[in-house]
C-alpha positions in Angstrom: 114.0 159.6 9.3 110.8 159.4 11.5 109.8 163.0 11.1 109.9 162.9 7.5 108.1 159.6 7.2 105.3 160.9 9.7 105.2 164.0 6.9 105.1 161.9 4.0 102.3 159.7 5.0 100.2 162.6 7.3 97.9 162.7 4.1 98.7 166.4 2.9 99.3 166.1 -0.5 101.6 169.0 -1.0 105.3 169.5 -2.3 106.9 169.2 1.5 105.0 165.8 1.8 106.3 164.6 -1.9 109.8 165.8 -0.9 109.3 164.1 2.4 108.7 160.8 1.0 111.2 160.7 -1.9 113.6 161.4 1.0 112.3 158.4 2.7 112.9 156.3 -0.4 116.1 157.3 -1.3 117.3 156.7 2.5 116.0 153.2 2.6 117.6 152.3 -1.0 121.0 153.4 0.3 120.4 151.6 3.6 119.4 148.4 1.7 122.6 149.1 -0.9 125.1 149.3 2.6 123.5 146.2 4.0 124.1 144.1 1.1 120.1 143.6 0.9 119.8 144.7 -2.9 120.1 142.1 -5.9 122.8 142.8 -8.2 121.6 145.1 -10.9 123.4 143.0 -13.6 122.9 139.4 -13.9 124.9 136.7 -16.3 122.9 134.1 -18.2 125.2 131.7 -20.0 123.3 129.5 -22.5 125.4 125.9 -23.5 124.3 123.9 -26.5 124.7 120.2 -25.7 125.1 117.9 -29.2 124.0 114.3 -28.5 126.0 111.5 -29.0 126.0 110.4 -32.9 127.7 106.9 -32.3 129.1 104.9 -29.7 131.5 106.2 -27.1 135.2 105.4 -27.3 134.6 103.3 -24.1 131.8 101.5 -25.6 134.2 100.6 -28.8 136.8 99.4 -26.4 134.7 97.7 -24.5 133.1 95.9 -27.7 136.5 95.1 -28.8 137.5 93.3 -25.6 134.3 91.3 -25.2 134.8 90.2 -29.0 138.3 89.2 -28.2 137.2 87.2 -25.3 134.4 85.8 -26.8 136.4 84.6 -30.5 134.3 86.2 -32.6 135.0 88.9 -35.3 136.6 92.0 -34.6 135.4 95.2 -36.3 137.9 98.3 -35.7 135.4 100.8 -36.4 136.5 100.9 -40.4 134.0 98.5 -41.6 136.2 95.6 -42.3 136.0 92.7 -39.8 139.0 90.5 -39.1 138.2 87.3 -40.6 138.1 83.9 -38.1 140.3 81.1 -39.1 143.3 80.3 -39.6 143.9 82.8 -42.4 142.9 81.0 -45.6 139.9 82.8 -46.4 137.4 80.0 -46.2 136.6 80.7 -42.4 137.6 77.3 -41.5 140.1 76.3 -38.7 141.1 73.5 -41.1 144.2 74.1 -42.7 
């Protein structure tokens, strides 16, 4: 490759020098490809869309229910109806 490189950079701008320069470029490209120095010609980009959570996670709901039972407060099961406190007579007191 050395004689072709010398001919290409010698300074003469004739057809032989251009052909020698083209050959040098092709040889360098081929060597880089064989050695694995080239970047792959295709690259893949995957785009993922992530949505923000709308409400509390399942874990947070379970934690809230456990804490509500432990503390003795109203239990909300997520449908908007809380279980009443007391003995079930509807007035909210523990008296019978």
